[in-house]
All heavy atoms as a GROMACS GRO file, in nm:
protein
  606
    1MET      N    1   0.083  -0.116   0.000
    1MET     CA    2   0.000   0.000   0.000
    1MET      C    3   0.089   0.125   0.000
    1MET      O    4   0.194   0.128   0.062
    1MET     CB    5  -0.089  -0.004   0.124
    1MET     CG    6  -0.191   0.101   0.117
    1MET     SD    7  -0.353   0.077   0.177
    1MET     CE    8  -0.456  -0.001   0.079
    2PHE      N    9   0.048   0.230  -0.073
    2PHE     CA   10   0.124   0.354  -0.083
    2PHE      C   11   0.091   0.449   0.030
    2PHE      O   12  -0.023   0.459   0.073
    2PHE     CB   13   0.095   0.424  -0.217
    2PHE     CG   14   0.147   0.348  -0.335
    2PHE    CD1   15   0.061   0.277  -0.417
    2PHE    CD2   16   0.282   0.348  -0.364
    2PHE    CE1   17   0.108   0.207  -0.526
    2PHE    CE2   18   0.330   0.279  -0.473
    2PHE     CZ   19   0.244   0.209  -0.554
    3LYS      N   20   0.192   0.519   0.078
    3LYS     CA   21   0.171   0.621   0.180
    3LYS      C   22   0.136   0.752   0.111
    3LYS      O   23   0.177   0.778  -0.001
    3LYS     CB   24   0.297   0.642   0.262
    3LYS     CG   25   0.334   0.523   0.349
    3LYS     CD   26   0.458   0.556   0.429
    3LYS     CE   27   0.495   0.440   0.518
    3LYS     NZ   28   0.615   0.470   0.597
    4ALA      N   29   0.063   0.836   0.181
    4ALA     CA   30   0.029   0.966   0.127
    4ALA      C   31   0.155   1.051   0.119
    4ALA      O   32   0.246   1.039   0.200
    4ALA     CB   33  -0.074   1.035   0.216
    5GLY      N   34   0.162   1.138   0.020
    5GLY     CA   35   0.277   1.224   0.005
    5GLY      C   36   0.387   1.156  -0.074
    5GLY      O   37   0.370   1.048  -0.128
    6ASN      N   38   0.501   1.219  -0.080
    6ASN     CA   39   0.614   1.167  -0.156
    6ASN      C   40   0.718   1.109  -0.060
    6ASN      O   41   0.789   1.184   0.007
    6ASN     CB   42   0.676   1.279  -0.240
    6ASN     CG   43   0.787   1.229  -0.330
    6ASN    OD1   44   0.817   1.110  -0.333
    6ASN    ND2   45   0.846   1.319  -0.404
    7PRO      N   46   0.730   0.977  -0.051
    7PRO     CA   47   0.824   0.917   0.043
    7PRO      C   48   0.970   0.923  -0.006
    7PRO      O   49   1.060   0.887   0.068
    7PRO     CB   50   0.776   0.773   0.053
    7PRO     CG   51   0.715   0.746  -0.080
    7PRO     CD   52   0.652   0.877  -0.122
    8GLY      N   53   0.992   0.968  -0.128
    8GLY     CA   54   1.128   0.972  -0.183
    8GLY      C   55   1.207   1.092  -0.136
    8GLY      O   56   1.176   1.155  -0.035
    9ARG      N   57   1.310   1.124  -0.214
    9ARG     CA   58   1.396   1.238  -0.182
    9ARG      C   59   1.315   1.367  -0.186
    9ARG      O   60   1.233   1.385  -0.275
    9ARG     CB   61   1.509   1.242  -0.286
    9ARG     CG   62   1.618   1.338  -0.254
    9ARG     CD   63   1.734   1.329  -0.354
    9ARG     NE   64   1.696   1.388  -0.481
    9ARG     CZ   65   1.692   1.324  -0.597
    9ARG    NH1   66   1.726   1.198  -0.604
    9ARG    NH2   67   1.658   1.384  -0.706
   10PRO      N   68   1.336   1.458  -0.092
   10PRO     CA   69   1.262   1.585  -0.093
   10PRO      C   70   1.286   1.663  -0.222
   10PRO      O   71   1.394   1.657  -0.280
   10PRO     CB   72   1.319   1.662   0.026
   10PRO     CG   73   1.378   1.558   0.115
   10PRO     CD   74   1.424   1.448   0.024
   11LYS      N   75   1.187   1.735  -0.266
   11LYS     CA   76   1.194   1.812  -0.388
   11LYS      C   77   1.310   1.911  -0.381
   11LYS      O   78   1.334   1.974  -0.279
   11LYS     CB   79   1.063   1.887  -0.408
   11LYS     CG   80   1.053   1.957  -0.541
   11LYS     CD   81   0.916   2.019  -0.559
   11LYS     CE   82   0.907   2.086  -0.693
   11LYS     NZ   83   0.775   2.145  -0.716
   12ASN      N   84   1.383   1.922  -0.492
   12ASN     CA   85   1.497   2.013  -0.509
   12ASN      C   86   1.620   1.976  -0.426
   12ASN      O   87   1.715   2.052  -0.420
   12ASN     CB   88   1.459   2.158  -0.481
   12ASN     CG   89   1.358   2.210  -0.580
   12ASN    OD1   90   1.360   2.172  -0.697
   12ASN    ND2   91   1.269   2.295  -0.536
   13SER      N   92   1.619   1.862  -0.360
   13SER     CA   93   1.740   1.820  -0.287
   13SER      C   94   1.833   1.752  -0.388
   13SER      O   95   1.788   1.682  -0.477
   13SER     CB   96   1.706   1.726  -0.172
   13SER     OG   97   1.658   1.603  -0.221
   14PRO      N   98   1.964   1.774  -0.375
   14PRO     CA   99   2.058   1.718  -0.472
   14PRO      C  100   2.069   1.566  -0.461
   14PRO      O  101   2.063   1.511  -0.352
   14PRO     CB  102   2.190   1.785  -0.436
   14PRO     CG  103   2.176   1.827  -0.295
   14PRO     CD  104   2.030   1.854  -0.274
   15ASN      N  105   2.084   1.503  -0.575
   15ASN     CA  106   2.106   1.360  -0.581
   15ASN      C  107   2.253   1.336  -0.548
   15ASN      O  108   2.342   1.392  -0.612
   15ASN     CB  109   2.073   1.310  -0.722
   15ASN     CG  110   2.088   1.162  -0.736
   15ASN    OD1  111   2.183   1.104  -0.688
   15ASN    ND2  112   1.995   1.100  -0.805
   16LYS      N  113   2.282   1.255  -0.447
   16LYS     CA  114   2.421   1.234  -0.402
   16LYS      C  115   2.507   1.171  -0.510
   16LYS      O  116   2.623   1.209  -0.528
   16LYS     CB  117   2.423   1.148  -0.276
   16LYS     CG  118   2.365   1.217  -0.155
   16LYS     CD  119   2.364   1.126  -0.034
   16LYS     CE  120   2.294   1.194   0.082
   16LYS     NZ  121   2.285   1.106   0.198
   17THR      N  122   2.453   1.077  -0.586
   17THR     CA  123   2.530   1.011  -0.691
   17THR      C  124   2.564   1.109  -0.801
   17THR      O  125   2.678   1.116  -0.848
   17THR     CB  126   2.452   0.892  -0.749
   17THR    OG1  127   2.419   0.803  -0.642
   17THR    CG2  128   2.531   0.819  -0.854
   18THR      N  129   2.466   1.189  -0.843
   18THR     CA  130   2.490   1.288  -0.947
   18THR      C  131   2.594   1.390  -0.901
   18THR      O  132   2.684   1.427  -0.976
   18THR     CB  133   2.359   1.359  -0.985
   18THR    OG1  134   2.264   1.261  -1.028
   18THR    CG2  135   2.380   1.461  -1.094
   19ARG      N  136   2.582   1.436  -0.777
   19ARG     CA  137   2.678   1.533  -0.724
   19ARG      C  138   2.818   1.474  -0.722
   19ARG      O  139   2.915   1.538  -0.763
   19ARG     CB  140   2.636   1.578  -0.584
   19ARG     CG  141   2.728   1.687  -0.528
   19ARG     CD  142   2.683   1.739  -0.394
   19ARG     NE  143   2.682   1.632  -0.295
   19ARG     CZ  144   2.582   1.609  -0.210
   19ARG    NH1  145   2.476   1.684  -0.211
   19ARG    NH2  146   2.589   1.511  -0.124
   20SER      N  147   2.832   1.349  -0.680
   20SER     CA  148   2.964   1.284  -0.676
   20SER      C  149   3.022   1.270  -0.817
   20SER      O  150   3.141   1.292  -0.837
   20SER     CB  151   2.953   1.146  -0.613
   20SER     OG  152   2.914   1.157  -0.478
   21ALA      N  153   2.938   1.233  -0.911
   21ALA     CA  154   2.984   1.219  -1.049
   21ALA      C  155   3.030   1.354  -1.104
   21ALA      O  156   3.135   1.363  -1.169
   21ALA     CB  157   2.874   1.160  -1.137
   22LYS      N  158   2.955   1.460  -1.079
   22LYS     CA  159   2.992   1.593  -1.127
   22LYS      C  160   3.124   1.638  -1.064
   22LYS      O  161   3.208   1.698  -1.132
   22LYS     CB  162   2.882   1.695  -1.097
   22LYS     CG  163   2.761   1.678  -1.187
   22LYS     CD  164   2.657   1.783  -1.154
   22LYS     CE  165   2.535   1.766  -1.245
   22LYS     NZ  166   2.434   1.871  -1.220
   23GLU      N  167   3.143   1.610  -0.937
   23GLU     CA  168   3.267   1.647  -0.870
   23GLU      C  169   3.385   1.571  -0.930
   23GLU      O  170   3.492   1.628  -0.952
   23GLU     CB  171   3.257   1.620  -0.720
   23GLU     CG  172   3.165   1.716  -0.648
   23GLU     CD  173   3.138   1.677  -0.503
   23GLU    OE1  174   3.190   1.574  -0.456
   23GLU    OE2  175   3.064   1.752  -0.436
   24ALA      N  176   3.367   1.443  -0.959
   24ALA     CA  177   3.474   1.362  -1.018
   24ALA      C  178   3.509   1.412  -1.157
   24ALA      O  179   3.627   1.421  -1.193
   24ALA     CB  180   3.431   1.215  -1.024
   25ILE      N  181   3.408   1.448  -1.236
   25ILE     CA  182   3.433   1.500  -1.370
   25ILE      C  183   3.505   1.634  -1.363
   25ILE      O  184   3.598   1.660  -1.440
   25ILE     CB  185   3.301   1.512  -1.449
   25ILE    CG1  186   3.246   1.370  -1.477
   25ILE    CG2  187   3.319   1.590  -1.578
   25ILE    CD1  188   3.104   1.368  -1.527
   26ALA      N  189   3.466   1.720  -1.268
   26ALA     CA  190   3.533   1.850  -1.252
   26ALA      C  191   3.680   1.830  -1.214
   26ALA      O  192   3.768   1.900  -1.267
   26ALA     CB  193   3.461   1.934  -1.147
   27LEU      N  194   3.708   1.736  -1.124
   27LEU     CA  195   3.847   1.709  -1.087
   27LEU      C  196   3.928   1.658  -1.206
   27LEU      O  197   4.042   1.699  -1.227
   27LEU     CB  198   3.852   1.607  -0.972
   27LEU     CG  199   3.818   1.660  -0.834
   27LEU    CD1  200   3.807   1.544  -0.735
   27LEU    CD2  201   3.922   1.760  -0.787
   28ALA      N  202   3.869   1.569  -1.285
   28ALA     CA  203   3.937   1.516  -1.402
   28ALA      C  204   3.963   1.627  -1.504
   28ALA      O  205   4.071   1.634  -1.563
   28ALA     CB  206   3.854   1.405  -1.466
   29ALA      N  207   3.865   1.714  -1.522
   29ALA     CA  208   3.881   1.824  -1.617
   29ALA      C  209   3.995   1.917  -1.575
   29ALA      O  210   4.075   1.961  -1.658
   29ALA     CB  211   3.750   1.903  -1.629
   30GLU      N  212   4.004   1.947  -1.446
   30GLU     CA  213   4.113   2.031  -1.397
   30GLU      C  214   4.248   1.962  -1.418
   30GLU      O  215   4.345   2.026  -1.456
   30GLU     CB  216   4.093   2.066  -1.249
   30GLU     CG  217   3.988   2.171  -1.226
   30GLU     CD  218   4.015   2.303  -1.297
   30GLU    OE1  219   4.130   2.351  -1.295
   30GLU    OE2  220   3.921   2.357  -1.356
   31GLY      N  221   4.252   1.832  -1.395
   31GLY     CA  222   4.376   1.757  -1.414
   31GLY      C  223   4.420   1.752  -1.559
   31GLY      O  224   4.539   1.739  -1.589
   32LEU      N  225   4.324   1.763  -1.651
   32LEU     CA  226   4.356   1.759  -1.794
   32LEU      C  227   4.384   1.896  -1.853
   32LEU      O  228   4.406   1.908  -1.973
   32LEU     CB  229   4.240   1.692  -1.870
   32LEU     CG  230   4.220   1.544  -1.842
   32LEU    CD1  231   4.090   1.495  -1.902
   32LEU    CD2  232   4.338   1.465  -1.897
   33GLY      N  233   4.378   2.000  -1.774
   33GLY     CA  234   4.409   2.133  -1.825
   33GLY      C  235   4.302   2.234  -1.796
   33GLY      O  236   4.321   2.354  -1.814
   34GLY      N  237   4.185   2.189  -1.755
   34GLY     CA  238   4.078   2.278  -1.712
   34GLY      C  239   4.038   2.382  -1.814
   34GLY      O  240   4.035   2.358  -1.935
   35GLY      N  241   4.011   2.500  -1.762
   35GLY     CA  242   3.964   2.610  -1.845
   35GLY      C  243   4.066   2.656  -1.948
   35GLY      O  244   4.029   2.695  -2.060
   36GLN      N  245   4.194   2.650  -1.913
   36GLN     CA  246   4.297   2.693  -2.009
   36GLN      C  247   4.298   2.602  -2.132
   36GLN      O  248   4.308   2.650  -2.244
   36GLN     CB  249   4.433   2.694  -1.942
   36GLN     CG  250   4.447   2.802  -1.838
   36GLN     CD  251   4.581   2.798  -1.766
   36GLN    OE1  252   4.648   2.695  -1.766
   36GLN    NE2  253   4.618   2.908  -1.704
   37LEU      N  254   4.287   2.472  -2.112
   37LEU     CA  255   4.287   2.379  -2.224
   37LEU      C  256   4.158   2.395  -2.306
   37LEU      O  257   4.162   2.396  -2.429
   37LEU     CB  258   4.299   2.234  -2.176
   37LEU     CG  259   4.298   2.129  -2.287
   37LEU    CD1  260   4.416   2.147  -2.380
   37LEU    CD2  261   4.298   1.990  -2.227
   38LEU      N  262   4.046   2.411  -2.238
   38LEU     CA  263   3.919   2.430  -2.309
   38LEU      C  264   3.925   2.557  -2.394
   38LEU      O  265   3.882   2.557  -2.510
   38LEU     CB  266   3.803   2.439  -2.208
   38LEU     CG  267   3.664   2.455  -2.265
   38LEU    CD1  268   3.627   2.340  -2.357
   38LEU    CD2  269   3.563   2.467  -2.152
   39ASN      N  270   3.982   2.662  -2.339
   39ASN     CA  271   3.997   2.787  -2.412
   39ASN      C  272   4.084   2.767  -2.536
   39ASN      O  273   4.049   2.811  -2.646
   39ASN     CB  274   4.058   2.892  -2.319
   39ASN     CG  275   4.058   3.030  -2.378
   39ASN    OD1  276   4.013   3.053  -2.488
   39ASN    ND2  277   4.110   3.125  -2.302
   40ALA      N  278   4.198   2.700  -2.518
   40ALA     CA  279   4.290   2.677  -2.630
   40ALA      C  280   4.224   2.592  -2.739
   40ALA      O  281   4.237   2.622  -2.859
   40ALA     CB  282   4.417   2.609  -2.580
   41ARG      N  283   4.152   2.488  -2.698
   41ARG     CA  284   4.086   2.401  -2.796
   41ARG      C  285   3.973   2.474  -2.870
   41ARG      O  286   3.954   2.455  -2.989
   41ARG     CB  287   4.028   2.277  -2.728
   41ARG     CG  288   4.133   2.185  -2.670
   41ARG     CD  289   4.192   2.095  -2.777
   41ARG     NE  290   4.306   2.021  -2.730
   41ARG     CZ  291   4.301   1.898  -2.681
   41ARG    NH1  292   4.187   1.837  -2.669
   41ARG    NH2  293   4.412   1.840  -2.642
   42ALA      N  294   3.898   2.558  -2.798
   42ALA     CA  295   3.790   2.632  -2.863
   42ALA      C  296   3.846   2.730  -2.966
   42ALA      O  297   3.788   2.749  -3.073
   42ALA     CB  298   3.708   2.707  -2.759
   43LYS      N  299   3.962   2.789  -2.937
   43LYS     CA  300   4.024   2.884  -3.030
   43LYS      C  301   4.095   2.815  -3.146
   43LYS      O  302   4.129   2.879  -3.245
   43LYS     CB  303   4.124   2.972  -2.955
   43LYS     CG  304   4.057   3.073  -2.863
   43LYS     CD  305   4.163   3.157  -2.793
   43LYS     CE  306   4.100   3.262  -2.705
   43LYS     NZ  307   4.203   3.344  -2.637
   44ALA      N  308   4.121   2.685  -3.135
   44ALA     CA  309   4.199   2.613  -3.234
   44ALA      C  310   4.130   2.606  -3.370
   44ALA      O  311   4.197   2.602  -3.473
   44ALA     CB  312   4.231   2.472  -3.185
   45SER      N  313   3.999   2.603  -3.372
   45SER     CA  314   3.929   2.598  -3.500
   45SER      C  315   3.788   2.655  -3.486
   45SER      O  316   3.729   2.650  -3.377
   45SER     CB  317   3.921   2.454  -3.552
   45SER     OG  318   3.820   2.383  -3.484
   46PRO      N  319   3.732   2.705  -3.597
   46PRO     CA  320   3.594   2.757  -3.592
   46PRO      C  321   3.493   2.649  -3.552
   46PRO      O  322   3.394   2.679  -3.484
   46PRO     CB  323   3.569   2.806  -3.734
   46PRO     CG  324   3.704   2.832  -3.792
   46PRO     CD  325   3.795   2.732  -3.726
   47ASP      N  326   3.517   2.525  -3.591
   47ASP     CA  327   3.426   2.416  -3.554
   47ASP      C  328   3.424   2.395  -3.403
   47ASP      O  329   3.319   2.375  -3.342
   47ASP     CB  330   3.463   2.286  -3.624
   47ASP     CG  331   3.432   2.289  -3.773
   47ASP    OD1  332   3.345   2.370  -3.814
   47ASP    OD2  333   3.495   2.212  -3.847
   48ASN      N  334   3.542   2.398  -3.342
   48ASN     CA  335   3.551   2.380  -3.197
   48ASN      C  336   3.480   2.495  -3.124
   48ASN      O  337   3.411   2.473  -3.024
   48ASN     CB  338   3.696   2.374  -3.150
   48ASN     CG  339   3.765   2.246  -3.193
   48ASN    OD1  340   3.704   2.155  -3.246
   48ASN    ND2  341   3.895   2.241  -3.171
   49GLU      N  342   3.499   2.617  -3.174
   49GLU     CA  343   3.434   2.732  -3.110
   49GLU      C  344   3.282   2.721  -3.124
   49GLU      O  345   3.208   2.750  -3.030
   49GLU     CB  346   3.483   2.863  -3.171
   49GLU     CG  347   3.429   2.983  -3.097
   49GLU     CD  348   3.484   3.114  -3.147
   49GLU    OE1  349   3.577   3.116  -3.230
   49GLU    OE2  350   3.432   3.218  -3.102
   50ARG      N  351   3.234   2.676  -3.239
   50ARG     CA  352   3.090   2.658  -3.260
   50ARG      C  353   3.034   2.555  -3.162
   50ARG      O  354   2.927   2.575  -3.103
   50ARG     CB  355   3.063   2.614  -3.404
   50ARG     CG  356   2.917   2.614  -3.440
   50ARG     CD  357   2.890   2.581  -3.588
   50ARG     NE  358   2.979   2.649  -3.680
   50ARG     CZ  359   3.075   2.589  -3.751
   50ARG    NH1  360   3.096   2.458  -3.739
   50ARG    NH2  361   3.151   2.656  -3.834
   51VAL      N  362   3.106   2.446  -3.140
   51VAL     CA  363   3.061   2.345  -3.044
   51VAL      C  364   3.058   2.404  -2.902
   51VAL      O  365   2.964   2.380  -2.827
   51VAL     CB  366   3.154   2.220  -3.048
   51VAL    CG1  367   3.125   2.128  -2.931
   51VAL    CG2  368   3.134   2.146  -3.179
   52PHE      N  369   3.160   2.484  -2.868
   52PHE     CA  370   3.162   2.545  -2.736
   52PHE      C  371   3.039   2.632  -2.715
   52PHE      O  372   2.967   2.617  -2.617
   52PHE     CB  373   3.290   2.628  -2.715
   52PHE     CG  374   3.289   2.703  -2.586
   52PHE    CD1  375   3.321   2.639  -2.468
   52PHE    CD2  376   3.252   2.836  -2.580
   52PHE    CE1  377   3.318   2.706  -2.346
   52PHE    CE2  378   3.248   2.905  -2.460
   52PHE     CZ  379   3.281   2.839  -2.343
   53TRP      N  380   3.015   2.725  -2.808
   53TRP     CA  381   2.902   2.818  -2.791
   53TRP      C  382   2.768   2.751  -2.808
   53TRP      O  383   2.670   2.791  -2.745
   53TRP     CB  384   2.914   2.936  -2.888
   53TRP     CG  385   3.024   3.029  -2.852
   53TRP    CD1  386   3.138   3.052  -2.925
   53TRP    CD2  387   3.035   3.111  -2.736
   53TRP    NE1  388   3.219   3.142  -2.860
   53TRP    CE2  389   3.157   3.181  -2.744
   53TRP    CE3  390   2.954   3.132  -2.625
   53TRP    CZ2  391   3.199   3.271  -2.646
   53TRP    CZ3  392   2.996   3.222  -2.528
   53TRP    CH2  393   3.116   3.290  -2.540
   54GLY      N  394   2.760   2.649  -2.892
   54GLY     CA  395   2.631   2.585  -2.920
   54GLY      C  396   2.594   2.470  -2.827
   54GLY      O  397   2.476   2.440  -2.810
   55THR      N  398   2.694   2.405  -2.768
   55THR     CA  399   2.666   2.286  -2.687
   55THR      C  400   2.710   2.300  -2.541
   55THR      O  401   2.635   2.268  -2.450
   55THR     CB  402   2.737   2.163  -2.747
   55THR    OG1  403   2.696   2.150  -2.883
   55THR    CG2  404   2.701   2.037  -2.671
   56ILE      N  405   2.832   2.348  -2.519
   56ILE     CA  406   2.886   2.351  -2.384
   56ILE      C  407   2.833   2.470  -2.304
   56ILE      O  408   2.780   2.455  -2.195
   56ILE     CB  409   3.041   2.352  -2.389
   56ILE    CG1  410   3.091   2.224  -2.456
   56ILE    CG2  411   3.099   2.365  -2.248
   56ILE    CD1  412   3.238   2.224  -2.488
   57TYR      N  413   2.850   2.591  -2.358
   57TYR     CA  414   2.813   2.711  -2.284
   57TYR      C  415   2.664   2.717  -2.248
   57TYR      O  416   2.631   2.756  -2.136
   57TYR     CB  417   2.855   2.836  -2.361
   57TYR     CG  418   2.835   2.962  -2.281
   57TYR    CD1  419   2.919   2.992  -2.175
   57TYR    CD2  420   2.730   3.048  -2.309
   57TYR    CE1  421   2.900   3.107  -2.100
   57TYR    CE2  422   2.710   3.162  -2.235
   57TYR     CZ  423   2.795   3.191  -2.130
   57TYR     OH  424   2.775   3.303  -2.056
   58PRO      N  425   2.573   2.679  -2.337
   58PRO     CA  426   2.431   2.686  -2.299
   58PRO      C  427   2.394   2.604  -2.177
   58PRO      O  428   2.294   2.631  -2.110
   58PRO     CB  429   2.358   2.633  -2.423
   58PRO     CG  430   2.451   2.663  -2.535
   58PRO     CD  431   2.589   2.644  -2.478
   59ARG      N  432   2.473   2.505  -2.141
   59ARG     CA  433   2.445   2.426  -2.021
   59ARG      C  434   2.464   2.506  -1.893
   59ARG      O  435   2.417   2.468  -1.787
   59ARG     CB  436   2.533   2.301  -2.018
   59ARG     CG  437   2.497   2.204  -2.129
   59ARG     CD  438   2.590   2.086  -2.127
   59ARG     NE  439   2.558   1.995  -2.233
   59ARG     CZ  440   2.480   1.889  -2.221
   59ARG    NH1  441   2.424   1.862  -2.105
   59ARG    NH2  442   2.457   1.810  -2.323
   60LEU      N  443   2.536   2.618  -1.903
   60LEU     CA  444   2.559   2.703  -1.786
   60LEU      C  445   2.450   2.809  -1.769
   60LEU      O  446   2.439   2.868  -1.662
   60LEU     CB  447   2.694   2.773  -1.799
   60LEU     CG  448   2.816   2.682  -1.814
   60LEU    CD1  449   2.940   2.765  -1.836
   60LEU    CD2  450   2.831   2.593  -1.692
   61VAL      N  451   2.374   2.833  -1.874
   61VAL     CA  452   2.271   2.936  -1.872
   61VAL      C  453   2.147   2.880  -1.802
   61VAL      O  454   2.107   2.767  -1.827
   61VAL     CB  455   2.237   2.980  -2.015
   61VAL    CG1  456   2.128   3.085  -2.017
   61VAL    CG2  457   2.361   3.033  -2.085
   62PRO      N  458   2.087   2.958  -1.712
   62PRO     CA  459   1.967   2.908  -1.644
   62PRO      C  460   1.857   2.871  -1.743
   62PRO      O  461   1.842   2.936  -1.847
   62PRO     CB  462   1.922   3.027  -1.558
   62PRO     CG  463   2.042   3.114  -1.547
   62PRO     CD  464   2.124   3.091  -1.670
   63HIS      N  465   1.782   2.768  -1.712
   63HIS     CA  466   1.677   2.720  -1.801
   63HIS      C  467   1.543   2.785  -1.773
   63HIS      O  468   1.449   2.767  -1.847
   63HIS     CB  469   1.661   2.568  -1.787
   63HIS     CG  470   1.781   2.493  -1.833
   63HIS    ND1  471   1.803   2.460  -1.964
   63HIS    CD2  472   1.889   2.447  -1.766
   63HIS    CE1  473   1.916   2.395  -1.975
   63HIS    NE2  474   1.971   2.386  -1.856
   64GLU      N  475   1.534   2.860  -1.668
   64GLU     CA  476   1.407   2.920  -1.629
   64GLU      C  477   1.396   3.060  -1.686
   64GLU      O  478   1.487   3.141  -1.676
   64GLU     CB  479   1.398   2.926  -1.476
   64GLU     CG  480   1.264   2.974  -1.426
   64GLU     CD  481   1.257   2.970  -1.276
   64GLU    OE1  482   1.307   2.872  -1.216
   64GLU    OE2  483   1.204   3.065  -1.219
   65VAL      N  484   1.282   3.088  -1.747
   65VAL     CA  485   1.256   3.221  -1.802
   65VAL      C  486   1.153   3.287  -1.712
   65VAL      O  487   1.052   3.228  -1.679
   65VAL     CB  488   1.203   3.212  -1.946
   65VAL    CG1  489   1.171   3.350  -2.000
   65VAL    CG2  490   1.304   3.142  -2.035
   66ALA      N  491   1.181   3.410  -1.670
   66ALA     CA  492   1.090   3.480  -1.581
   66ALA      C  493   1.062   3.620  -1.634
   66ALA      O  494   1.140   3.674  -1.714
   66ALA     CB  495   1.150   3.489  -1.441
   67GLY      N  496   0.952   3.676  -1.589
   67GLY     CA  497   0.918   3.812  -1.626
   67GLY      C  498   1.001   3.911  -1.546
   67GLY      O  499   1.110   3.880  -1.498
   68SER      N  500   0.948   4.028  -1.526
   68SER     CA  501   1.021   4.131  -1.452
   68SER      C  502   1.033   4.094  -1.304
   68SER      O  503   0.970   4.001  -1.257
   68SER     CB  504   0.949   4.265  -1.467
   68SER     OG  505   0.820   4.256  -1.411
   69ALA      N  506   1.114   4.169  -1.232
   69ALA     CA  507   1.141   4.139  -1.092
   69ALA      C  508   1.017   4.148  -1.004
   69ALA      O  509   1.009   4.084  -0.900
   69ALA     CB  510   1.249   4.234  -1.039
   70ASP      N  511   0.917   4.224  -1.048
   70ASP     CA  512   0.797   4.238  -0.966
   70ASP      C  513   0.698   4.125  -0.987
   70ASP      O  514   0.588   4.126  -0.933
   70ASP     CB  515   0.729   4.374  -0.991
   70ASP     CG  516   0.680   4.389  -1.134
   70ASP    OD1  517   0.704   4.298  -1.217
   70ASP    OD2  518   0.616   4.492  -1.164
   71GLY      N  519   0.735   4.025  -1.066
   71GLY     CA  520   0.649   3.908  -1.086
   71GLY      C  521   0.549   3.922  -1.199
   71GLY      O  522   0.463   3.837  -1.217
   72ALA      N  523   0.559   4.030  -1.275
   72ALA     CA  524   0.467   4.050  -1.387
   72ALA      C  525   0.491   3.942  -1.493
   72ALA      O  526   0.602   3.892  -1.508
   72ALA     CB  527   0.488   4.188  -1.448
   73PRO      N  528   0.387   3.904  -1.567
   73PRO     CA  529   0.406   3.802  -1.670
   73PRO      C  530   0.492   3.854  -1.784
   73PRO      O  531   0.511   3.974  -1.801
   73PRO     CB  532   0.263   3.774  -1.717
   73PRO     CG  533   0.186   3.894  -1.680
   73PRO     CD  534   0.251   3.951  -1.559
   74ILE      N  535   0.545   3.762  -1.861
   74ILE     CA  536   0.627   3.797  -1.976
   74ILE      C  537   0.535   3.846  -2.087
   74ILE      O  538   0.434   3.783  -2.117
   74ILE     CB  539   0.708   3.675  -2.025
   74ILE    CG1  540   0.802   3.629  -1.915
   74ILE    CG2  541   0.783   3.706  -2.152
   74ILE    CD1  542   0.871   3.499  -1.945
   75SER      N  543   0.570   3.958  -2.148
   75SER     CA  544   0.489   4.009  -2.259
   75SER      C  545   0.558   3.974  -2.391
   75SER      O  546   0.680   3.976  -2.400
   75SER     CB  547   0.469   4.161  -2.247
   75SER     OG  548   0.594   4.225  -2.253
   76ILE      N  549   0.478   3.943  -2.489
   76ILE     CA  550   0.529   3.905  -2.620
   76ILE      C  551   0.473   4.003  -2.722
   76ILE      O  552   0.352   4.028  -2.724
   76ILE     CB  553   0.490   3.761  -2.657
   76ILE    CG1  554   0.548   3.665  -2.555
   76ILE    CG2  555   0.534   3.728  -2.798
   76ILE    CD1  556   0.501   3.523  -2.572
   77ALA      N  557   0.559   4.059  -2.804
   77ALA     CA  558   0.516   4.151  -2.909
   77ALA      C  559   0.564   4.097  -3.042
   77ALA      O  560   0.680   4.060  -3.058
   77ALA     CB  561   0.574   4.290  -2.884
   78ILE      N  562   0.474   4.090  -3.138
   78ILE     CA  563   0.510   4.046  -3.272
   78ILE      C  564   0.524   4.171  -3.358
   78ILE      O  565   0.430   4.248  -3.374
   78ILE     CB  566   0.404   3.951  -3.330
   78ILE    CG1  567   0.394   3.827  -3.242
   78ILE    CG2  568   0.438   3.915  -3.473
   78ILE    CD1  569   0.281   3.734  -3.278
   79VAL      N  570   0.644   4.192  -3.410
   79VAL     CA  571   0.672   4.310  -3.490
   79VAL      C  572   0.696   4.265  -3.633
   79VAL      O  573   0.788   4.187  -3.660
   79VAL     CB  574   0.796   4.385  -3.436
   79VAL    CG1  575   0.825   4.507  -3.522
   79VAL    CG2  576   0.775   4.423  -3.291
   80LYS      N  577   0.615   4.314  -3.726
   80LYS     CA  578   0.631   4.279  -3.866
   80LYS      C  579   0.705   4.391  -3.936
   80LYS      O  580   0.666   4.507  -3.926
   80LYS     CB  581   0.494   4.260  -3.931
   80LYS     CG  582   0.418   4.142  -3.873
   80LYS     CD  583   0.286   4.123  -3.942
   80LYS     CE  584   0.212   4.004  -3.883
   80LYS     NZ  585   0.084   3.983  -3.948
   81PRO      N  586   0.815   4.357  -4.006
   81PRO     CA  587   0.895   4.461  -4.069
   81PRO      C  588   0.833   4.517  -4.197
   81PRO      O  589   0.887   4.608  -4.255
   81PRO     CB  590   1.028   4.388  -4.100
   81PRO     CG  591   0.990   4.245  -4.112
   81PRO     CD  592   0.874   4.226  -4.016
   82TRP      N  593   0.719   4.469  -4.243
   82TRP     CA  594   0.662   4.520  -4.367
   82TRP      C  595   0.539   4.598  -4.345
   82TRP      O  596   0.465   4.610  -4.264
   82TRP     CB  597   0.636   4.405  -4.466
   82TRP     CG  598   0.550   4.296  -4.409
   82TRP    CD1  599   0.416   4.286  -4.412
   82TRP    CD2  600   0.594   4.182  -4.336
   82TRP    NE1  601   0.372   4.173  -4.349
   82TRP    CE2  602   0.480   4.106  -4.301
   82TRP    CE3  603   0.717   4.134  -4.298
   82TRP    CZ2  604   0.486   3.988  -4.229
   82TRP    CZ3  605   0.721   4.016  -4.228
   82TRP    CH2  606   0.608   3.944  -4.194
   0.00000   0.00000   0.00000
């Protein structure tokens, strides 16, 4: 029988396995050259820079879109150039 509510991990609490994996990857990245190596590789060719801006960097940008600071909804305007 199921209990009322969510018996699992509390909402928005970090997953310990995911956190450990991210920490291990960050340590490995630093050991391999970190930001300096990533910078050098991105500058090495236009294709590498495109991958950086199109795939890697967007993962750092917040995924949540919000209206103004006062909580107003987002307004959308369609502007036709003709």
